[in-house]
C-alpha positions as CSV (number, residue, x, y, z in Angstrom):
1,M,20.5,-5.8,-22.2
2,R,21.5,-7.0,-18.7
3,A,25.0,-6.3,-19.2
4,A,24.1,-2.8,-20.3
5,L,22.5,-2.2,-17.0
6,L,25.6,-3.0,-15.0
7,G,27.0,0.1,-13.4
8,A,23.9,2.2,-14.1
9,R,23.5,2.6,-10.4
10,E,25.8,5.5,-10.6
11,Q,23.2,7.3,-12.7
12,P,20.5,8.8,-10.5
13,G,17.1,8.3,-12.0
14,S,17.6,4.8,-13.6
15,L,15.3,2.1,-12.3
16,H,16.7,-1.3,-13.2
17,V,18.1,-4.6,-11.9
18,H,21.7,-4.6,-10.6
19,E,23.4,-7.9,-11.3
20,A,26.3,-6.8,-9.2
21,A,27.9,-3.8,-8.0
22,D,31.5,-2.6,-7.4
23,S,33.3,-4.9,-4.9
24,D,30.3,-7.4,-5.0
25,M,31.1,-8.2,-8.7
26,G,32.3,-11.8,-8.9
27,R,31.6,-12.6,-5.3
28,T,29.3,-15.2,-4.3
29,R,27.2,-14.0,-1.1
30,P,26.0,-16.8,1.1
31,L,22.3,-17.4,1.4
32,D,21.5,-14.5,-1.0
33,S,18.0,-15.7,-2.0
34,P,14.7,-13.9,-1.3
35,V,13.4,-17.2,0.1
36,L,15.5,-16.7,3.2
37,P,13.8,-13.4,4.3
38,F,10.5,-15.1,3.3
39,L,11.1,-18.0,5.8
40,V,12.4,-15.7,8.5
41,A,9.4,-13.4,8.4
42,L,7.0,-16.1,8.1
43,T,8.5,-17.8,11.2
44,L,8.4,-14.6,13.2
45,A,4.8,-13.7,12.2
46,A,3.7,-17.3,13.0
47,L,5.3,-17.0,16.5
48,F,3.8,-13.6,17.2
49,V,0.4,-15.1,16.3
50,L,1.0,-18.1,18.4
51,F,2.1,-16.1,21.4
52,R,-0.8,-13.6,21.0
53,W,-3.3,-16.5,20.6
54,L,-2.0,-18.2,23.8
55,V,-1.8,-15.0,26.0
56,A,-3.9,-12.1,24.9
57,A,-6.5,-13.9,22.9
58,H,-6.9,-16.7,25.5
59,R,-6.8,-19.4,22.6
60,R,-9.6,-17.8,20.7
61,L,-8.8,-17.0,17.1
62,G,-12.0,-15.0,16.9
63,A,-10.5,-12.6,19.3
64,F,-8.2,-11.3,16.6
65,V,-11.3,-9.9,14.8
66,V,-12.0,-7.5,17.8
67,A,-15.7,-7.3,17.2
68,G,-17.7,-4.9,19.2
69,S,-21.5,-4.6,20.0
70,N,-21.7,-1.2,18.4
71,F,-21.4,-2.9,15.0
72,A,-21.8,-6.6,15.7
73,T,-25.0,-8.2,17.3
74,P,-24.0,-11.1,19.5
75,A,-27.1,-13.1,18.8
76,R,-26.7,-12.9,15.1
77,V,-23.0,-13.2,14.3
78,P,-21.6,-16.6,13.4
79,K,-21.2,-19.0,16.2
80,G,-18.0,-18.7,18.1
81,L,-17.2,-15.1,17.4
82,P,-16.6,-13.2,20.6
83,V,-18.3,-9.8,20.7
84,D,-17.2,-7.2,23.3
85,S,-19.4,-4.3,24.6
86,T,-17.3,-1.7,22.8
87,G,-17.0,-0.3,19.3
88,G,-14.6,-3.1,18.3
89,Y,-12.0,-2.5,15.5
90,D,-11.7,-2.5,11.8
91,G,-10.9,-6.2,11.7
92,Q,-14.5,-6.9,12.3
93,F,-15.5,-5.3,8.9
94,Y,-12.9,-7.5,7.1
95,Y,-14.3,-10.6,8.9
96,R,-17.7,-9.6,7.7
97,L,-16.5,-9.3,4.1
98,A,-14.7,-12.5,4.2
99,L,-17.8,-14.4,5.1
100,D,-19.1,-13.5,1.7
101,P,-17.2,-11.0,-0.3
102,F,-20.0,-10.9,-3.0
103,D,-22.6,-9.6,-0.5
104,L,-22.0,-5.9,-0.4
105,A,-25.0,-5.0,1.7
106,R,-24.4,-2.6,4.6
107,S,-25.6,-5.2,7.2
108,A,-25.1,-8.9,7.0
109,F,-24.2,-11.9,9.2
110,G,-25.0,-9.7,12.2
111,I,-22.4,-7.1,11.4
112,R,-23.0,-3.6,10.1
113,L,-20.2,-1.9,8.2
114,D,-19.3,1.5,9.6
115,S,-18.9,2.8,6.1
116,F,-19.1,1.6,2.6
117,S,-15.5,2.6,2.0
118,R,-14.6,-0.8,3.7
119,V,-15.7,-2.6,0.5
120,E,-13.0,-0.9,-1.4
121,R,-10.5,-2.9,0.5
122,M,-11.6,-6.4,-0.7
123,G,-8.3,-7.9,-1.5
124,Y,-7.6,-9.3,2.0
125,P,-11.1,-10.5,2.8
126,F,-11.4,-12.1,-0.5
127,L,-8.2,-14.1,0.0
128,A,-9.4,-15.1,3.4
129,W,-12.7,-16.2,1.8
130,L,-10.7,-18.4,-0.7
131,V,-8.6,-19.9,2.0
132,S,-11.6,-20.7,4.2
133,G,-13.5,-22.3,1.2
134,G,-16.5,-20.3,2.1
135,Q,-16.9,-22.0,5.5
136,H,-17.8,-19.4,8.1
137,S,-16.3,-21.3,11.0
138,L,-12.9,-21.2,9.2
139,V,-12.9,-17.5,8.5
140,P,-11.1,-16.4,11.7
141,L,-8.3,-18.9,11.0
142,A,-8.1,-17.9,7.3
143,L,-7.8,-14.1,8.2
144,V,-4.8,-15.0,10.4
145,V,-3.2,-17.4,7.8
146,V,-3.3,-15.0,5.0
147,N,-1.8,-12.2,7.1
148,V,1.0,-14.5,8.2
149,V,1.8,-15.7,4.7
150,V,1.6,-12.2,3.2
151,C,4.1,-11.0,5.9
152,G,6.5,-13.6,4.5
153,I,5.7,-12.3,1.0
154,V,6.4,-8.6,1.9
155,A,9.9,-9.9,3.0
156,L,10.3,-12.0,-0.2
157,A,9.4,-9.0,-2.4
158,G,11.7,-6.7,-0.4
159,G,14.4,-9.3,-0.9
160,L,13.9,-9.2,-4.6
161,L,14.1,-5.4,-4.5
162,A,17.1,-5.5,-2.4
163,Q,18.9,-7.7,-4.9
164,S,17.8,-5.4,-7.7
165,A,19.7,-2.6,-5.8
166,G,22.8,-4.8,-5.4
167,R,22.1,-5.7,-1.8
168,H,21.8,-8.9,0.1
169,A,18.3,-10.3,-0.1
170,L,18.2,-10.4,3.7
171,W,17.6,-6.6,3.6
172,G,14.0,-7.5,2.5
173,L,13.3,-8.1,6.1
174,V,13.2,-4.3,6.8
175,F,10.0,-4.2,4.8
176,A,8.3,-6.8,6.8
177,G,9.8,-5.4,10.0
178,Y,7.5,-2.4,10.1
179,W,6.0,-2.4,13.7
180,G,2.7,-1.3,12.4
181,Y,2.3,-4.6,10.7
182,L,2.1,-6.3,14.1
183,W,-1.0,-4.5,14.7
184,T,-2.3,-5.8,11.2
185,L,-1.4,-9.3,12.2
186,A,-2.9,-8.9,15.6
187,R,-6.3,-7.5,14.5
188,D,-7.0,-9.0,11.1
189,L,-6.3,-5.8,9.1
190,T,-5.4,-5.3,5.4
191,E,-2.1,-3.3,5.2
192,L,0.2,-6.3,4.8
193,T,-1.8,-7.6,1.8
194,A,-1.7,-4.2,0.1
195,A,2.0,-3.8,1.0
196,A,2.8,-7.3,-0.4
197,F,1.1,-6.5,-3.7
198,V,2.8,-3.2,-4.1
199,L,6.2,-4.6,-3.4
200,L,5.7,-7.5,-5.7
201,G,4.5,-5.1,-8.5
202,L,7.7,-3.0,-8.1
203,A,10.0,-6.0,-8.1
204,A,8.4,-7.2,-11.3
205,L,8.6,-3.7,-12.7
206,V,12.5,-3.5,-12.2
207,R,12.7,-6.9,-13.7
208,Q,10.9,-5.9,-16.9
209,A,7.8,-8.1,-16.3
210,P,5.0,-5.4,-16.9
211,V,2.1,-7.9,-17.0
212,W,3.0,-9.5,-13.8
213,S,3.8,-6.0,-12.3
214,G,0.4,-4.8,-13.5
215,L,-1.6,-7.8,-12.0
216,A,0.2,-7.4,-8.5
217,L,-0.4,-3.6,-8.5
218,L,-4.0,-4.5,-9.4
219,G,-4.2,-6.5,-6.2
220,A,-2.8,-3.6,-4.4
221,V,-5.5,-1.1,-5.5
222,V,-8.2,-3.5,-4.5
223,S,-6.6,-4.0,-1.1
224,K,-6.0,-0.4,-0.1
225,E,-7.4,2.6,-2.2
226,T,-4.5,4.8,-1.4
227,S,-2.1,2.6,-3.5
228,V,-3.8,4.1,-6.6
229,L,-2.0,7.3,-5.7
230,L,1.2,5.6,-5.6
231,I,0.6,3.9,-9.1
232,G,-0.7,7.1,-10.4
233,T,2.7,8.8,-9.4
234,L,4.7,6.0,-10.7
235,A,2.9,6.5,-14.2
236,L,3.6,10.2,-14.1
237,A,7.3,9.5,-13.1
238,I,7.7,7.1,-15.9
239,L,6.2,9.5,-18.4
240,W,8.4,12.3,-17.2
241,S,11.5,10.2,-17.5
242,R,10.7,9.4,-21.1
243,L,10.5,13.0,-22.0
244,Q,14.1,13.7,-20.6
245,P,16.9,13.6,-23.1
246,E,19.6,10.9,-23.0
247,R,18.3,8.9,-20.1
248,T,18.0,5.1,-20.0
249,D,14.4,3.9,-20.5
250,P,13.1,3.6,-16.9
251,V,10.8,0.5,-17.5
252,G,10.9,-2.3,-20.1
253,A,13.8,-1.0,-22.1
254,G,14.2,-4.4,-23.6
255,D,10.6,-4.8,-24.7
256,G,11.3,-3.9,-28.5
257,S,9.9,-0.5,-28.1
258,I,11.3,2.8,-29.1
259,P,14.0,3.9,-26.6
260,S,13.4,7.0,-24.4
261,G,16.8,8.7,-25.4
262,S,17.4,10.2,-28.8
263,P,17.0,8.2,-31.9
264,P,20.3,6.9,-33.5
265,G,22.0,9.6,-35.4
266,L,19.8,12.4,-34.1
267,A,22.3,13.6,-31.5
268,S,25.1,13.8,-34.0
269,A,23.1,15.4,-36.7
270,H,24.2,19.0,-37.5
271,L,20.8,20.7,-38.3
272,S,21.6,24.4,-37.4
273,D,20.8,25.4,-40.9
274,H,17.8,23.1,-41.3
275,S,15.4,24.1,-38.6
276,D,12.4,22.5,-40.4
277,L,14.1,19.2,-40.5
278,R,15.2,19.6,-36.9
279,D,11.5,20.3,-35.9
280,L,10.2,17.4,-37.9
281,R,12.7,15.0,-36.2
282,G,11.9,16.6,-32.9
283,L,8.2,15.9,-33.4
284,R,8.9,12.3,-34.5
285,D,11.2,11.8,-31.4
286,L,8.4,13.0,-29.2
287,R,5.8,10.8,-30.7
288,G,8.2,7.9,-30.2
289,R,8.6,8.8,-26.6
290,L,4.9,8.9,-26.0
291,A,3.9,5.9,-28.0
292,P,2.3,3.2,-26.1
293,R,4.6,0.4,-25.0
294,R,4.2,-3.1,-23.5
295,S,5.8,-1.8,-20.3
296,D,2.9,0.5,-19.8
297,L,0.8,-2.4,-18.7
298,A,2.5,-2.1,-15.4
299,V,0.5,1.0,-14.5
300,A,-2.3,0.8,-17.0
301,I,-3.7,-2.5,-15.6
302,P,-4.1,-1.3,-12.0
303,L,-5.3,2.2,-12.9
304,L,-7.9,0.8,-15.4
305,G,-8.8,-2.0,-12.9
306,F,-9.3,0.6,-10.1
307,V,-11.7,2.6,-12.2
308,V,-13.8,-0.5,-13.0
309,W,-13.7,-1.6,-9.4
310,E,-15.1,1.8,-8.2
311,L,-17.7,1.6,-10.9
312,V,-18.9,-1.8,-9.8
313,L,-19.0,-0.6,-6.2
314,W,-21.0,2.4,-7.4
315,G,-23.5,0.2,-9.1
316,A,-23.7,-2.1,-6.1
317,T,-24.0,0.4,-3.4
318,G,-25.3,3.6,-5.1
319,K,-22.1,5.5,-3.8
320,L,-18.5,6.0,-4.9
321,P,-16.5,4.7,-1.9
322,I,-13.4,6.7,-2.9
323,Y,-15.1,9.9,-1.8
324,K,-16.0,8.7,1.6
325,S,-12.4,7.1,2.2
326,G,-10.8,10.3,1.2
327,Q,-12.8,12.2,3.8
328,E,-12.1,9.7,6.5
329,N,-8.4,9.3,6.0
330,L,-7.2,12.7,4.8
331,G,-7.2,16.1,6.5
332,T,-5.5,19.5,6.6
333,P,-1.8,18.9,6.4
334,L,0.1,18.8,9.8
335,V,-3.1,19.4,11.8
336,G,-3.4,15.8,12.8
337,L,0.4,15.5,13.6
338,F,0.2,18.5,15.9
339,R,-2.8,17.2,17.6
340,G,-1.2,13.8,18.1
341,F,1.7,15.6,19.9
342,A,-0.6,17.6,22.0
343,H,-2.4,14.4,23.1
344,Y,0.5,12.1,23.7
345,V,3.4,14.3,24.9
346,P,1.7,15.5,28.1
347,R,1.1,11.8,28.9
348,L,4.7,10.7,28.6
349,F,6.0,7.9,30.7
350,T,3.0,6.0,30.2
351,T,3.2,2.8,27.9
352,A,0.9,4.2,25.1
353,S,2.6,7.6,25.1
354,D,6.0,6.3,25.1
355,L,5.4,3.8,22.3
356,W,3.7,6.6,20.3
357,V,6.6,8.9,20.6
358,G,9.2,6.2,20.1
359,E,7.5,4.7,17.0
360,L,6.9,8.2,15.5
361,G,10.4,9.3,16.2
362,I,11.9,6.2,14.4
363,L,9.5,6.5,11.5
364,L,10.3,10.2,11.0
365,L,14.0,9.4,11.2
366,V,13.7,6.8,8.5
367,V,11.9,9.2,6.2
368,A,14.2,12.1,7.1
369,V,17.4,10.0,6.1
370,A,15.8,8.8,3.0
371,L,15.0,12.4,1.9
372,L,18.6,13.3,2.6
373,L,19.8,10.6,0.3
374,L,17.0,11.0,-2.2
375,R,19.1,12.3,-5.2
376,A,21.1,9.0,-5.5
377,A,17.8,6.9,-5.9
378,P,15.9,6.2,-9.1
379,L,13.5,8.9,-10.2
380,E,10.5,6.6,-9.9
381,F,11.3,5.9,-6.4
382,R,11.9,9.4,-5.5
383,A,8.4,10.3,-6.7
384,L,6.8,7.5,-4.8
385,L,8.6,8.6,-1.6
386,A,7.5,12.2,-2.2
387,V,3.8,11.4,-2.6
388,A,4.1,9.1,0.4
389,V,5.3,11.9,2.5
390,L,2.5,14.1,1.5
391,L,0.0,11.5,2.4
392,L,1.7,11.2,5.8
393,L,1.5,14.8,6.4
394,G,-2.1,15.0,5.2
395,T,-3.3,12.0,7.4
396,A,-6.5,12.7,9.3
397,T,-6.3,13.5,13.0
398,G,-8.2,10.2,14.0
399,I,-5.3,8.2,12.6
400,W,-2.6,10.2,14.5
401,L,-4.5,9.8,17.7
402,G,-4.8,6.1,17.3
403,D,-2.5,4.0,19.4
404,V,-2.0,1.3,16.6
405,G,1.6,1.6,15.7
406,F,1.1,4.1,12.7
407,R,0.0,1.2,10.6
408,S,-1.7,3.4,8.2
409,L,1.5,5.3,7.4
410,D,3.2,2.3,6.1
411,D,3.5,3.7,2.5
412,A,6.1,6.3,3.8
413,Y,8.1,3.6,5.6
414,L,8.2,1.3,2.6
415,M,9.1,4.0,0.1
416,S,11.8,5.4,2.4
417,W,13.4,2.0,2.6
418,L,13.2,1.6,-1.2
419,V,15.2,4.8,-1.5
420,L,17.6,3.9,1.1
421,L,18.3,0.5,-0.4
422,Y,18.9,1.9,-3.7
423,T,21.4,4.4,-2.1
424,R,24.6,2.3,-1.9
425,R,26.7,4.7,0.0
426,P,26.9,5.5,2.9
427,V,26.0,2.1,4.4
428,W,26.0,2.9,8.1
429,P,22.8,5.0,8.1
430,Q,20.8,2.0,6.7
431,A,22.3,-0.3,9.4
432,V,21.5,2.0,12.2
433,L,17.9,2.6,11.1
434,A,17.5,-1.3,10.7
435,V,18.5,-1.7,14.3
436,L,16.1,0.9,15.5
437,C,13.3,-0.6,13.5
438,A,14.1,-3.9,15.0
439,V,13.9,-2.3,18.5
440,A,10.6,-0.8,17.8
441,W,9.2,-4.1,16.3
442,G,10.4,-5.9,19.4
443,A,8.6,-3.4,21.8
444,V,5.4,-3.7,19.9
445,F,5.6,-7.4,19.7
446,Y,5.8,-7.6,23.5
447,E,2.9,-5.3,24.1
448,L,0.5,-7.0,21.6
449,V,1.3,-10.4,22.9
450,R,-0.1,-9.2,26.2
451,F,-3.0,-7.2,25.3
452,I,-5.8,-7.4,22.7
């Protein structure tokens, strides 16, 4: 089966593992292991946290939470948590949930959730709760540790995907190198956890491990609710690809299921004079294409899990959080982007505006190049990029106005790099974009080490 996949890279729309490609065949590439980008990303994330702890946080891990008195009562929060006289930031809500993820009350431990939509993103605080062993004094450390580790896992999963595309595993660093993730590390946020689960799920998917893929993607949907849109899109793309004639099965072709191409002998059968037999075989072929397969678990597990999770939250809180999160995070397409330009462009040559314009410019360039090279990528990844771009364009105004490295737009960045890595030629655009992303990452690193 794996031999059959060699060379399939030349067929747009096929999602698979590339054992080797063209001139790489038979060549041993040094240090081509996903463990290497994992260790590099882990080290860089740990250094960033260390420098920020020493400089901006003044050796207080609790400062990463960025708790504010608008939502946190200083006299009631756990001992040692600094509370500023501001609104604070989103990390305070994940800190609150990490204290006890089974307590879904609006207010607990001296912290009031700004919205019940916060409880949808339980993956990150739940992992921190596990790491802390339920000890409140260890939660600030656990939140930081989880983010540092999952930053490494993002690079590891990216390395696996890079290898699947016939590239060196070190290309996995471009996924962990999104500058918005430095804000996630700096303020105890959830994007890295969701990204790690998404990329692990996709890496397992192309390796025909649907159960592991489904479990990883389940972790994604309970870490960030917008992940369910990616998984739903993936499911539709897989269904669409099955309905296309003479196309390699996109997922799990080796699982013993009926192949998505025409059945043996059907293509060569001459049925021009037997339309009834042709219709019968066509119906049988369609039923075979739509029949449930083991590979469907990759999308069935997270989609069903998300529905169950929403029902659990509905029963516990009396509300469906997905409605609230949609209202908060989505808006009229392009309105938020234009308002962001109107706010920041007149303030150019200030640090915040220069970073905003520079980061946005690089992000849009990455997306634009990926769209230009879109046709050479697998159908599934093309669909994922399309929905990620639609989400970017429809992002609410408040997110565009936030000076937080566009961390909420990471889906567009990740899906763009998936497309770019699966597009083997030309190579120079990917190299140039990687350098630009590294420059943006370095600039944000410097600023966040200095300021909370």
